[in-house]
VEXLOMAR-26203 format. One line per 3 residues: their letters; for each residue z, x, y of C-alpha. Coordinates in steps of 0.25 Angstrom, whole numbers, plus 5000, padded with zeros to 4 digits. Example, Ala and Ser with C-alpha at 12.3 -4.5 7.8 and 13.67 -1.06 7.14 Angstrom:
<atoms>
as) 5031:5049:4982; 5029:5055:4996 $
</atoms>
This chain:
<atoms>
mdl) 5013:4922:5027; 5015:4925:5013; 5022:4937:5007 $
lql) 5009:4946:5005; 5004:4943:5019; 5018:4947:5025 $
rnf) 5018:4960:5017; 5004:4963:5021; 5007:4961:5035 $
rdf) 5020:4969:5034; 5012:4981:5028; 5001:4980:5039 $
llv) 5012:4980:5050; 5018:4992:5043; 5005:5000:5043 $
ynq) 5002:4996:5057; 5015:5001:5062; 5014:5014:5055 $
ise) 5000:5016:5060; 5005:5012:5074; 5017:5022:5074 $
tcf) 5009:5033:5068; 4998:5032:5078; 5008:5030:5090 $
krc) 5016:5043:5086; 5003:5051:5084; 4995:5046:5096 $
adt) 5005:5042:5107; 5008:5055:5114; 5011:5051:5128 $
flt) 5019:5040:5134; 5016:5043:5149; 5008:5030:5151 $
rei) 5008:5016:5144; 4993:5017:5141; 4988:5024:5129 $
tsn) 4979:5036:5132; 4965:5038:5126; 4970:5049:5117 $
edl) 4981:5040:5112; 4972:5028:5110; 4962:5037:5102 $
cik) 4973:5043:5094; 4979:5029:5090; 4965:5024:5086 $
nct) 4962:5036:5077; 4976:5035:5071; 4975:5020:5068 $
ekh) 4961:5021:5063; 4965:5033:5053; 4977:5025:5048 $
iha) 4969:5012:5046; 4958:5020:5039; 4968:5027:5030 $
nhk) 4975:5013:5027; 4962:5007:5023; 4959:5019:5014 $
ime) 4972:5017:5007; 4970:5002:5005; 4956:5005:4999 $
lym) 4962:5014:4989; 4974:5005:4986; 4964:4994:4984 $
eiq) 4956:5003:4974; 4969:5008:4967; 4978:4996:4966 $
pil) 4970:4988:4956; 4970:5000:4947; 4985:5002:4948 $
vrk) 4987:4987:4946; 4978:4988:4933; 4985:5000:4928 $
rie) 4999:4993:4930; 4994:4981:4923; 4990:4989:4911 $
eln) 5003:4996:4911; 5011:4983:4911; 5002:4978:4900 $
nqa) 5004:4990:4892; 5019:4989:4894; 5019:4974:4890 $
aim) 5011:4978:4877; 5021:4988:4873; 5033:4979:4875 $
aqs) 5026:4968:4867; 5023:4978:4856; 5037:4982:4856 $
ede) 5042:4968:4856; 5033:4965:4844; 5038:4978:4837 $
qkv) 5052:4973:4839; 5049:4959:4833; 5043:4965:4821 $
gta) 5055:4975:4819; 5065:4963:4821; 5057:4954:4811 $
is) 5057:4965:4800; 5072:4968:4801 $
</atoms>
């Protein structure tokens, strides 16, 4: 398993555990029996569906915005490199004149 796969799996487990904990706290309201009540079952299904739906929406937005942010960052780096190159050229010209 390479590093990227391992990181993705870890991220998945973190989200899964967060959803599980949130929905358990929100939906498990009685511990009188070992079985899950129908109300708890419905609450858990609704809770997990909402979290999964929200996660998908966030990922959709991330996939739309990420290329724009990367392009912007590349432009900034290129501008900084151009400024540095221009500054170096000016220093060389100044040193050659002296």
